[in-house]
N, CA and C atoms as a LAMMPS dump frame, in Angstrom:
ITEM: TIMESTEP
0
ITEM: NUMBER OF ATOMS
462
ITEM: BOX BOUNDS ff ff ff
-5.0000000000000000e+02 5.0000000000000000e+02
-5.0000000000000000e+02 5.0000000000000000e+02
-5.0000000000000000e+02 5.0000000000000000e+02
ITEM: ATOMS id mol type element x y z
1 1 1 N -376.396 60.921 353.861
2 1 2 C -376.995 61.995 352.672
3 1 3 C -375.776 62.732 352.348
4 2 1 N -375.512 63.114 350.994
5 2 2 C -374.527 63.917 351.028
6 2 3 C -375.25 65.804 350.643
7 3 1 N -374.209 66.379 350.989
8 3 2 C -374.923 67.904 350.568
9 3 3 C -374.016 68.082 349.178
10 4 1 N -374.62 69.474 348.503
11 4 2 C -373.491 69.655 347.493
12 4 3 C -372.657 70.825 347.718
13 5 1 N -373.591 71.794 348.276
14 5 2 C -373.05 72.973 348.582
15 5 3 C -373.211 73.661 350.132
16 6 1 N -372.426 74.437 350.644
17 6 2 C -372.861 75.062 352.112
18 6 3 C -372.487 76.382 352.143
19 7 1 N -373.384 77.435 352.336
20 7 2 C -373.05 78.74 352.226
21 7 3 C -373.195 79.329 353.822
22 8 1 N -372.404 80.105 354.075
23 8 2 C -372.319 80.862 355.547
24 8 3 C -372.255 82.053 355.531
25 9 1 N -373.019 82.544 356.56
26 9 2 C -372.974 84.461 356.435
27 9 3 C -372.705 84.435 358.183
28 10 1 N -371.897 85.476 358.305
29 10 2 C -372.411 86.311 359.895
30 10 3 C -372.6 87.596 359.925
31 11 1 N -373.374 87.938 360.289
32 11 2 C -373.907 89.507 360.373
33 11 3 C -373.97 89.717 361.841
34 12 1 N -373.802 90.8 361.766
35 12 2 C -373.837 91.616 363.432
36 12 3 C -375.536 91.849 363.738
37 13 1 N -375.655 91.45 364.902
38 13 2 C -376.939 91.411 365.726
39 13 3 C -377.693 92.749 365.799
40 14 1 N -377.941 92.828 364.338
41 14 2 C -378.508 94.063 364.538
42 14 3 C -379.713 94.13 363.192
43 15 1 N -381.047 94.632 363.712
44 15 2 C -382.291 94.378 362.331
45 15 3 C -381.933 94.802 360.858
46 16 1 N -381.051 95.932 360.859
47 16 2 C -380.87 96.076 359.139
48 16 3 C -380.343 95.245 358.452
49 17 1 N -379.741 94.024 359.274
50 17 2 C -378.968 93.098 358.262
51 17 3 C -379.901 91.806 358.045
52 18 1 N -380.63 91.54 358.591
53 18 2 C -381.987 90.584 358.414
54 18 3 C -382.198 90.926 356.674
55 19 1 N -382.444 91.796 356.011
56 19 2 C -382.816 91.871 354.696
57 19 3 C -381.793 91.156 353.904
58 20 1 N -380.355 91.319 353.81
59 20 2 C -379.178 90.865 353.333
60 20 3 C -379.159 89.218 353.192
61 21 1 N -379.493 88.865 354.627
62 21 2 C -379.826 87.466 354.467
63 21 3 C -380.807 86.634 353.725
64 22 1 N -382.543 87.163 353.62
65 22 2 C -383.154 87.132 353.041
66 22 3 C -382.706 87.441 351.471
67 23 1 N -382.164 88.306 351.199
68 23 2 C -381.955 88.344 349.501
69 23 3 C -380.931 87.088 348.989
70 24 1 N -379.983 86.651 350.293
71 24 2 C -379.165 85.656 350.155
72 24 3 C -379.678 83.844 349.938
73 25 1 N -380.974 84.172 350.565
74 25 2 C -381.762 82.975 350.817
75 25 3 C -382.547 82.676 349.935
76 26 1 N -382.952 84.043 349.185
77 26 2 C -384.121 84.175 347.808
78 26 3 C -383.241 83.58 346.728
79 27 1 N -381.914 83.871 346.809
80 27 2 C -381.126 83.477 345.49
81 27 3 C -380.936 81.758 345.444
82 28 1 N -380.831 81.624 346.661
83 28 2 C -380.036 79.931 346.942
84 28 3 C -381.507 78.894 346.83
85 29 1 N -382.714 79.619 347.295
86 29 2 C -383.655 78.655 347.083
87 29 3 C -384.064 78.936 345.882
88 30 1 N -384.364 79.587 345.019
89 30 2 C -384.576 79.812 343.516
90 30 3 C -383.861 79.039 342.612
91 31 1 N -382.441 79.152 343.068
92 31 2 C -381.461 77.967 342.366
93 31 3 C -381.542 76.667 342.166
94 32 1 N -382.174 76.451 343.553
95 32 2 C -382.538 74.618 344.24
96 32 3 C -383.965 74.679 343.412
97 33 1 N -384.668 75.41 343.203
98 33 2 C -385.738 74.82 342.419
99 33 3 C -387.138 75.073 343.109
100 34 1 N -387.072 76.034 344.357
101 34 2 C -388.435 76.115 345.046
102 34 3 C -389.272 77.119 344.659
103 35 1 N -390.589 77.13 344.859
104 35 2 C -391.468 77.827 344.426
105 35 3 C -391.478 79.175 344.953
106 36 1 N -392.229 80.329 344.388
107 36 2 C -392.319 81.673 344.698
108 36 3 C -392.516 81.519 346.408
109 37 1 N -394.135 80.896 346.363
110 37 2 C -394.608 80.667 347.489
111 37 3 C -393.707 79.97 348.886
112 38 1 N -392.976 79.188 348.264
113 38 2 C -392.116 78.394 349.396
114 38 3 C -390.584 79.029 349.739
115 39 1 N -390.342 80.019 349.185
116 39 2 C -389.299 81.046 349.045
117 39 3 C -389.774 81.849 349.826
118 40 1 N -391.147 82.452 349.869
119 40 2 C -391.366 83.613 350.679
120 40 3 C -391.457 82.727 352.12
121 41 1 N -392.139 81.714 352.178
122 41 2 C -392.088 81.012 353.73
123 41 3 C -390.958 80.745 354.389
124 42 1 N -389.952 80.523 353.38
125 42 2 C -388.373 80.419 353.87
126 42 3 C -388.066 81.918 354.56
127 43 1 N -388.085 82.804 353.643
128 43 2 C -387.585 84.144 354.352
129 43 3 C -388.546 84.427 355.416
130 44 1 N -389.611 84.435 355.69
131 44 2 C -390.367 85.038 356.498
132 44 3 C -389.693 83.931 357.881
133 45 1 N -389.534 82.734 357.862
134 45 2 C -389.405 81.746 359.128
135 45 3 C -387.974 82.254 359.509
136 46 1 N -386.9 82.205 358.258
137 46 2 C -385.485 82.522 358.735
138 46 3 C -385.256 84.238 359.149
139 47 1 N -386.264 85.243 358.681
140 47 2 C -385.959 85.929 359.307
141 47 3 C -386.845 86.105 360.796
142 48 1 N -387.738 85.653 361.287
143 48 2 C -387.981 85.395 362.3
144 48 3 C -387.048 84.661 363.293
145 49 1 N -386.334 83.425 362.658
146 49 2 C -385.308 83.138 363.449
147 49 3 C -384.19 83.941 364.071
148 50 1 N -383.733 84.889 363.101
149 50 2 C -382.746 85.81 362.878
150 50 3 C -383.418 86.977 364.221
151 51 1 N -384.384 87.423 363.713
152 51 2 C -385.013 88.564 364.328
153 51 3 C -385.12 88.088 366.378
154 52 1 N -385.372 86.804 366.092
155 52 2 C -385.195 86.297 367.809
156 52 3 C -384.201 86.703 368.369
157 53 1 N -382.98 86.379 367.302
158 53 2 C -381.47 85.906 367.716
159 53 3 C -381.014 87.105 368.308
160 54 1 N -381.33 88.148 367.498
161 54 2 C -380.94 89.844 367.782
162 54 3 C -382.092 90.259 368.708
163 55 1 N -383.317 90.1 369.049
164 55 2 C -383.785 90.568 370.611
165 55 3 C -383.744 89.937 371.479
166 56 1 N -383.749 88.447 371.527
167 56 2 C -383.759 87.958 372.633
168 56 3 C -382.279 87.496 372.946
169 57 1 N -381.647 87.109 372.196
170 57 2 C -379.972 86.713 372.76
171 57 3 C -379.362 87.956 373.016
172 58 1 N -379.242 89.231 372.487
173 58 2 C -378.27 89.881 372.664
174 58 3 C -378.668 91.543 373.217
175 59 1 N -380.164 91.232 373.504
176 59 2 C -380.93 92.485 373.574
177 59 3 C -380.255 93.879 373.731
178 60 1 N -380.09 94.224 372.564
179 60 2 C -379.417 95.475 372.154
180 60 3 C -377.738 95.822 372.078
181 61 1 N -377.121 94.071 372.894
182 61 2 C -375.741 94.434 373.026
183 61 3 C -374.933 93.608 371.474
184 62 1 N -373.804 94.279 371.461
185 62 2 C -372.997 93.534 370.45
186 62 3 C -372.741 92.292 370.329
187 63 1 N -373.345 91.741 369.083
188 63 2 C -373.071 90.372 368.803
189 63 3 C -373.132 89.835 367.631
190 64 1 N -372.92 88.539 367.25
191 64 2 C -373.086 88.394 365.915
192 64 3 C -374.266 87.002 366.006
193 65 1 N -374.677 86.777 364.56
194 65 2 C -375.686 85.974 364.072
195 65 3 C -375.092 85.153 363.152
196 66 1 N -374.826 83.812 363.043
197 66 2 C -374.445 83.216 362.076
198 66 3 C -375.441 82.345 361.303
199 67 1 N -375.534 82.221 360.264
200 67 2 C -376.751 81.763 359.479
201 67 3 C -375.984 81.082 358.414
202 68 1 N -376.249 79.532 358.233
203 68 2 C -375.932 78.897 357.017
204 68 3 C -376.851 78.144 356.365
205 69 1 N -376.481 77.878 355.454
206 69 2 C -377.289 77.272 354.718
207 69 3 C -376.918 76.063 353.763
208 70 1 N -377.403 74.817 354.27
209 70 2 C -377.208 73.697 353.558
210 70 3 C -377.571 73.115 352.389
211 71 1 N -377.085 72.543 351.202
212 71 2 C -378.11 73.031 350.205
213 71 3 C -377.841 70.899 349.949
214 72 1 N -379.294 70.138 349.821
215 72 2 C -378.937 69.148 349.775
216 72 3 C -379.746 68.753 348.104
217 73 1 N -379.971 67.375 347.971
218 73 2 C -380.498 67.545 346.206
219 73 3 C -382.181 67.645 346.6
220 74 1 N -382.39 67.342 347.925
221 74 2 C -384.222 67.114 347.815
222 74 3 C -384.683 68.266 348.994
223 75 1 N -383.998 68.932 349.543
224 75 2 C -384.117 70.087 350.57
225 75 3 C -382.972 71.037 350.752
226 76 1 N -383.659 72.061 351.752
227 76 2 C -382.381 72.993 352.147
228 76 3 C -382.512 73.063 353.607
229 77 1 N -381.674 72.964 354.242
230 77 2 C -381.666 73.266 355.708
231 77 3 C -380.696 74.756 356.011
232 78 1 N -381.342 75.487 356.725
233 78 2 C -380.84 76.747 357.429
234 78 3 C -380.544 76.258 358.473
235 79 1 N -379.606 76.834 359.363
236 79 2 C -379.364 77.033 360.457
237 79 3 C -378.961 78.637 360.888
238 80 1 N -379.629 79.05 361.982
239 80 2 C -379.421 80.318 362.476
240 80 3 C -378.893 80.18 363.955
241 81 1 N -377.484 80.467 364.363
242 81 2 C -377.265 80.531 365.686
243 81 3 C -376.34 81.329 366.022
244 82 1 N -376.815 82.015 367.572
245 82 2 C -376.343 82.545 368.266
246 82 3 C -375.55 82.385 369.692
247 83 1 N -374.675 83.485 369.973
248 83 2 C -374.007 82.923 371.467
249 83 3 C -374.345 83.978 372.604
250 84 1 N -375.168 84.464 372.294
251 84 2 C -375.791 85.421 373.681
252 84 3 C -376.596 84.799 374.631
253 85 1 N -376.81 85.624 375.25
254 85 2 C -377.965 84.991 376.548
255 85 3 C -379.379 84.839 376.442
256 86 1 N -379.482 83.688 375.785
257 86 2 C -380.704 83.56 375.008
258 86 3 C -381.901 83.004 376.015
259 87 1 N -383.107 83.418 375.609
260 87 2 C -384.13 82.821 376.021
261 87 3 C -384.263 80.969 376.147
262 88 1 N -385.013 80.567 377.088
263 88 2 C -384.648 78.992 377.339
264 88 3 C -386.004 78.84 376.651
265 89 1 N -386.06 78.147 374.862
266 89 2 C -386.519 78.055 373.68
267 89 3 C -387.659 77.063 374.401
268 90 1 N -387.47 76.043 374.779
269 90 2 C -388.088 74.82 375.524
270 90 3 C -389 75.431 376.293
271 91 1 N -388.942 76.266 377.62
272 91 2 C -389.864 76.654 378.545
273 91 3 C -390.785 77.928 377.809
274 92 1 N -390.057 78.644 376.78
275 92 2 C -390.926 79.441 376.085
276 92 3 C -391.912 78.608 375.463
277 93 1 N -391.596 77.929 374.794
278 93 2 C -392.262 76.718 373.851
279 93 3 C -393.702 76.226 374.651
280 94 1 N -393.166 75.673 375.583
281 94 2 C -393.971 74.588 376.867
282 94 3 C -395.262 75.927 377.576
283 95 1 N -394.832 77.023 377.379
284 95 2 C -395.272 78.227 378.348
285 95 3 C -396.601 78.353 377.43
286 96 1 N -396.302 78.766 376.103
287 96 2 C -397.417 78.603 375.157
288 96 3 C -398.214 77.687 374.884
289 97 1 N -397.957 76.425 375.303
290 97 2 C -399.297 75.403 375.035
291 97 3 C -399.476 75.306 373.596
292 98 1 N -400.569 74.653 373.417
293 98 2 C -400.858 73.959 372.375
294 98 3 C -401.682 75.626 371.589
295 99 1 N -401.003 75.482 370.059
296 99 2 C -401.491 76.382 369.158
297 99 3 C -403.054 76.066 368.87
298 100 1 N -403.686 77.42 369.173
299 100 2 C -405.292 77.363 368.208
300 100 3 C -405.887 78.554 367.892
301 101 1 N -406.554 78.881 367.002
302 101 2 C -406.225 80.089 366.378
303 101 3 C -406.962 81.297 367.273
304 102 1 N -407.435 80.665 368.466
305 102 2 C -407.916 82.014 369.339
306 102 3 C -406.282 82.401 370.328
307 103 1 N -405.861 81.31 370.439
308 103 2 C -404.638 81.469 371.227
309 103 3 C -403.44 82.404 370.582
310 104 1 N -403.298 82.136 369.135
311 104 2 C -402.403 83.022 368.498
312 104 3 C -402.545 84.354 368.465
313 105 1 N -403.462 84.844 368.605
314 105 2 C -403.602 86.442 368.966
315 105 3 C -403.254 87.063 370.054
316 106 1 N -403.113 85.693 371.31
317 106 2 C -402.203 86.422 372.73
318 106 3 C -401.053 85.856 372.869
319 107 1 N -400.219 85.409 371.453
320 107 2 C -398.988 84.573 372.133
321 107 3 C -398.429 85.954 372.574
322 108 1 N -397.565 85.797 373.566
323 108 2 C -396.51 86.647 374.268
324 108 3 C -395.652 86.6 373.245
325 109 1 N -394.659 87.639 373.648
326 109 2 C -393.583 88.067 372.585
327 109 3 C -392.399 87.045 372.479
328 110 1 N -392.287 87.002 371.475
329 110 2 C -391.224 85.976 370.496
330 110 3 C -392.426 84.4 370.08
331 111 1 N -393.635 84.518 371.141
332 111 2 C -394.165 83.152 370.665
333 111 3 C -394.677 83.123 369.064
334 112 1 N -395.122 83.914 368.867
335 112 2 C -395.612 84.362 367.554
336 112 3 C -394.314 83.808 366.312
337 113 1 N -393.184 84.26 366.481
338 113 2 C -392.026 83.692 365.988
339 113 3 C -391.573 82.639 365.734
340 114 1 N -391.969 81.737 367.215
341 114 2 C -391.977 80.653 367.303
342 114 3 C -392.905 79.73 366.495
343 115 1 N -393.885 80.049 366.617
344 115 2 C -395.175 79.641 365.654
345 115 3 C -394.873 79.637 364.217
346 116 1 N -394.758 80.925 363.718
347 116 2 C -394.437 80.831 362.277
348 116 3 C -393.304 79.901 361.745
349 117 1 N -392.26 80.05 362.304
350 117 2 C -390.896 78.603 362.248
351 117 3 C -391.75 77.724 361.926
352 118 1 N -392.192 77.01 363.07
353 118 2 C -392.799 75.921 363.145
354 118 3 C -393.87 75.588 361.858
355 119 1 N -394.23 76.357 361.903
356 119 2 C -395.656 76.199 360.865
357 119 3 C -395.443 76.49 359.568
358 120 1 N -394.035 77.304 358.849
359 120 2 C -393.742 77.634 357.746
360 120 3 C -392.274 76.407 357.658
361 121 1 N -391.971 75.823 358.259
362 121 2 C -390.73 74.978 357.968
363 121 3 C -391.504 73.412 357.946
364 122 1 N -390.696 72.386 357.193
365 122 2 C -390.938 71.166 357.349
366 122 3 C -390.555 70.21 358.878
367 123 1 N -389.146 70.728 359.433
368 123 2 C -388.558 70.333 360.339
369 123 3 C -388.041 71.522 361.191
370 124 1 N -388.306 71.468 362.571
371 124 2 C -387.132 72.251 363.266
372 124 3 C -386.744 71.583 364.533
373 125 1 N -385.421 71.841 364.478
374 125 2 C -384.634 71.302 365.904
375 125 3 C -384.003 72.337 366.302
376 126 1 N -383.987 72.572 367.705
377 126 2 C -383.22 73.421 368.423
378 126 3 C -382.257 72.843 369.383
379 127 1 N -380.789 73.539 369.093
380 127 2 C -379.873 72.916 370.3
381 127 3 C -379.578 74.017 370.799
382 128 1 N -379.413 74.088 372.379
383 128 2 C -379.649 75.353 373.457
384 128 3 C -378.234 75.004 374.329
385 129 1 N -377.087 75.831 373.976
386 129 2 C -375.714 75.168 374.85
387 129 3 C -375.571 77.074 374.862
388 130 1 N -374.755 77.257 374.488
389 130 2 C -374.313 78.906 374.883
390 130 3 C -374.627 79.907 374.036
391 131 1 N -376.06 79.728 374.036
392 131 2 C -377.224 80.594 372.319
393 131 3 C -377.783 79.351 372.34
394 132 1 N -378.402 79.503 371.425
395 132 2 C -379.69 78.822 370.251
396 132 3 C -379.004 78.468 368.875
397 133 1 N -379.186 77.178 368.689
398 133 2 C -378.886 77.099 367.214
399 133 3 C -380.134 76.293 366.632
400 134 1 N -380.889 77.046 365.609
401 134 2 C -381.935 76.675 365.326
402 134 3 C -382.007 76.058 363.994
403 135 1 N -382.205 74.721 363.923
404 135 2 C -381.69 73.818 362.768
405 135 3 C -383.477 73.981 361.985
406 136 1 N -383.276 74.705 360.794
407 136 2 C -384.551 74.546 359.57
408 136 3 C -384.797 74.116 358.46
409 137 1 N -385.455 72.82 358.132
410 137 2 C -385.534 72.152 356.742
411 137 3 C -386.893 72.38 356.284
412 138 1 N -386.569 72.615 354.88
413 138 2 C -387.738 73.061 353.618
414 138 3 C -387.256 71.663 353.031
415 139 1 N -388.199 70.949 352.525
416 139 2 C -387.793 70.087 351.389
417 139 3 C -388.427 70.52 350.057
418 140 1 N -388.125 70.145 348.958
419 140 2 C -388.771 70.437 347.431
420 140 3 C -390.037 70.087 347.303
421 141 1 N -390.887 70.773 346.684
422 141 2 C -392.277 70.401 346.896
423 141 3 C -392.414 68.641 346.42
424 142 1 N -393.192 68.054 346.771
425 142 2 C -393.212 66.394 346.763
426 142 3 C -392.315 65.712 347.657
427 143 1 N -390.826 66.211 347.81
428 143 2 C -389.915 65.32 348.315
429 143 3 C -390.185 65.044 349.879
430 144 1 N -390.914 65.499 350.548
431 144 2 C -391.328 65.146 351.896
432 144 3 C -392.375 63.925 351.941
433 145 1 N -393.096 64.415 351.192
434 145 2 C -394.429 63.175 350.723
435 145 3 C -393.581 61.757 350.358
436 146 1 N -392.976 61.804 349.326
437 146 2 C -392.171 60.637 349.45
438 146 3 C -391.544 59.955 350.223
439 147 1 N -390.547 60.943 351.108
440 147 2 C -389.314 60.401 352.015
441 147 3 C -390.475 59.917 353.262
442 148 1 N -391.424 60.402 353.68
443 148 2 C -392.455 59.978 354.738
444 148 3 C -393.181 58.604 354.126
445 149 1 N -393.681 58.411 352.774
446 149 2 C -394.272 57.294 352.457
447 149 3 C -393.086 56.101 352.286
448 150 1 N -391.715 56.38 352.136
449 150 2 C -391.202 55.249 352.395
450 150 3 C -390.77 54.857 353.979
451 151 1 N -390.95 55.896 354.836
452 151 2 C -390.771 55.829 356.502
453 151 3 C -391.788 55.023 356.483
454 152 1 N -393.078 55.317 356.306
455 152 2 C -394.339 54.368 356.387
456 152 3 C -394.239 52.876 356.025
457 153 1 N -393.567 52.56 354.752
458 153 2 C -393.524 51.26 354.317
459 153 3 C -392.396 50.716 354.898
460 154 1 N -391.411 51.06 355.323
461 154 2 C -390.478 49.804 355.828
462 154 3 C -390.883 49.575 357.253
């Protein structure tokens, strides 16, 4: 699978820079043909990922967050990466247990962000090394259904 374009941003790990990323993402997703509602979902998920990096990876210390946007014909991949002393994503996710309407109200700090990201995006992958790299994928409307149908039929 080939991609047409790649856009990368590096921002200081400070909350006031999240809005700049949201504006960039909005422009990219709009250019690709995503609907207004889907663009809002993308902005929320990406903001949560960046906010998690700012709050948990660096905990107020100096640092940078790298955000990459890889544009494919049928989907957008957003990568958010930090090199801070991140929390253990897998342990945090397992400690949260299965999501239910009742448990969402009681998710501990950081849990709601993970829940939102996984709910709003089509695919989420995490790589943990010296920090966390989060790969979030959103398909253009209808594209994931076609892809899933092809997978089932083969």
